[in-house]
Residue, then its C-alpha position, 0 to 999 in steps of 0.5 A: m542485501l540478499s534475503l535468507k529466502a532468496a539465498q536458500e533458493l539460489r543455493q538450491s538452484l546452483t546445486r544443479s550446476d558447477s557454481i556456488l553462492k558467495t555472500d561475504s563480498d561487498l561488490l558495490a564498494v568496489i565500483w561505487p567509492d563515492r557512495p552517499g552515507l545513510p540518510a539522516a532524516p529525524v525519527f518521530e513518534h506516531s502518537a495519539p489520537f492517530a496511534t491507537r495502540s500503545r508501544q508496550r502493547n505491540v511489543q507484548a503481542v510480538r513476545q507472545a507470538m515468539t513464545q508460541a513459535g518457541a523462540q526466545w529472541h526475534l530479529i526484525s529488519a523489515l522497516d515497516d514492521i519496526a515502525w509499527v511495533l514502536n509507533l515511530r515514523g521517519s522518511d528515509v525511504s521516499y513516500n514510505p514513513v519508515f527509517l533505517s533500523h533493526l529491532l531485537i526483541g528478547p524475553d525481557s528486552a527490546v533494543l532499537f538499532v538506529d543512528k542515535t542522532k536521528l532521535v531527540p533525547e526526549l524520544i529516547a527517554r520515552l522509549a526507555a520508559d516503555g522498555v526499549t533501549v537505543e543502540g547504534y545502527d551498526d551495533i546490531q552485528g555485535a548484538l547478534t554475535a553475543l546472543p546465547h545458544e537459544a532460538l531466534l525467530v526471523d522472517p526469511a523473506r525480510t532478513t538478510v543473509g549477511l546480517l544473519a551470518h553474525a548470529r552464529s550461536v543461535s538456532l533459527i526459527e523461520k516464520l513470517n514476522p508476527s507484526q506483519r499479521f498484527k499491523s495488517v488487521k486494523n482496529q476499529a479506531e484506526i478504521a475510523n481514522v482512515r475513513q476521515a483520511m478518505e474524506q480529506d483525500g476525496a476532497a483534494v481529488c475533487e478540487f484537482f479534477a475541478w481545476f483540471e476540467t477548467a484548465m482544459e476548457n480554457g485551453e491551458l497547457v496541461t501535461e502529465l507533470t502538471i497533473d502530478e504537481q496539482i494533485t499533490a498541491a491539493r492534498a497538501r492543503q488537507p489536514h494531517f497531510v505528510s507526503p504522497s504515498f508513491s510517485t504519481i502515475a499520470g498517463f495519457n493514451a498510450n502512456g496509460a497502457m504502461p501500468h507503472y509509467m512515470a513521466t519525467p522532465e525529459s519525457f512526458s505528454v501534453i494532455e491534448g486531443d482525444g483519449l483517456l487519461l489515467i491517474d494513479s495517486g495517493g497520500q500519506y496522512l497521519n490518520g491513514t494512507t490512500d491510493i486511488t486510480r481514476v480514468v477520465p475522458v479528454g475530448q472525444i472518446g469512442a465505443e471501444h474506450r467505453r466498452d473497455f472501461t465498463l468491463v474494468l468497472k464491472g470487475m471492480i464492482g464484482l470484487a467490492a460487492a463480494v461476500f466470502p468466508e472469514d479466513y478465505p485465501a485472498p488470492l482466490l478472490d481475484t477471479l471475481a474481478r477478472a471474470p467480466l474481462w475473461a468472458q471477453l478473452l481479456d486480462f491484465g498482467h498485475g494483481t488485483g489487490h495489495g494490502v495498504g498500511y495505516f500511515m505506513n507503506v502503501h504496499e504491505g502484506p501478508q494478504m494479496i488478491s492475485h491468482r498467481a499467489y494462490r500457493f503463497p502462505d499467510t494470505e487469509m483475508k481477515a476482518g480489518m484488512i485494507t486492500s486495494d481493488e484495482p482491475g485494469l485493461y491495457r492496450p499497448g500503444q493505445w490506452g490503459i484503464r485501471i479503476e482503483n478503490l481501497i476496500c476494508a474487510v468487515p463482518a457480513g454475518q454468521s450462519e451455521f456455515g461459519n463467519y462471513l466477511k464483505f467489503e466496505t469501500l473506503t475511497l471516496c471519489p466519483i467514477d467518471t460515468r462519461c466513460i460507461e457503456r450503460q447497456l453493459l452494466s447489470e441492474q445490480e451493478l448500476s445500483w451499486l454505482n449509484a449508491y456509491h456516488e450517493e455516498v461520495y456526495r453525502r460525505l464530500a459535499p461538506r468538505v468542498s465548495g465553489h467549482a469543486l462542489t459543482w464538479l462533485q454534483t455533476r460527476t455523482a449524478a445518478i445514471 
């Protein structure tokens, strides 16, 4: 399970001590004799109109990158990269539409190593027609051993040292998987599909919040677990819904101060009294992946709640409204979202933004918006990249605030100084203005918020009705 990069770093560290790194023992087998077998969920095709690039085109793009790197062979073990290259999806990993496999691409061949029982014969035939053959999952070891004395391209952070031990005859070229870059840049057809997915998701979240406010007004028992159930059910009623994109985070008051909190049947809070409720959730749709965080008031909230909320909102708007040079290092954009918090000697401990897949993993690279990653390679922001914008502020034992939209880098124009990018906000859902301290917003920030709410109403109103439409009208009213 150890990546080549991790093994290299460990070995380097261990040279300073009287220790060596052994990677030829399966320690889990000794202590886990009743370990379950590998998942057997079926693999299915992500097809048109949702898949907008052909499998042959994807493989050819990877081959061209291999040639540029000087490699005759390329081993891909990253499951999201394999799913993207082959326009296939699965459900072997919770919330992520991927399947256990390896892919070995050569000058004129491509072999998918997977449990064959997970693919119907018709799909195997379609893969073969596109130049992709299917072999058993464990056959990858023998295939690597049989490779000729040529160059093998591998991503050291996404390939295990144990697997590469079988590739004894090749010379390794260690670089980022080319497919990481290709799939991070969405084309216009994919972005158009994502916009539709955002409308579907926004309508679902409106329905949820309309239910939530009505339930609270009627004195119904609502818990953090209930919220997960209800918001998932609302999404499931939308077209093309497949599953949540991650486990819903619903944290009330002190629970919201833990960024990765998860309620369980053994430990959860009832939503009652006064305070802030943080909900971070998302959906996997055939036409896109969503991830949204909203904070809403419960009962009465105070001036400190509103001050914290508004500072986070200012940071979120600061990043969303940015204009910057094309290929600018994404980690350096982080300062735009933190500046309002830093000015008050405040901060948050996680990154501001992560890449988001297209009916794929909700976290993907190579771009990331985090000042802690400024030394990382391959983080340039390019047009078509979808990234989260989610600054936060957490007061342990009291409350947590995070406001998250997904944003897409789009062309902003060209000048004698080069090409520039800006962000299009994709997520469509009101930001609760009851939590805002109006005097802390600049006129530009207020204009951005009102324009955003106007767009949210325009695009979601045709998709909701009844209580959800009434809720939408109220929550998008200009301030």
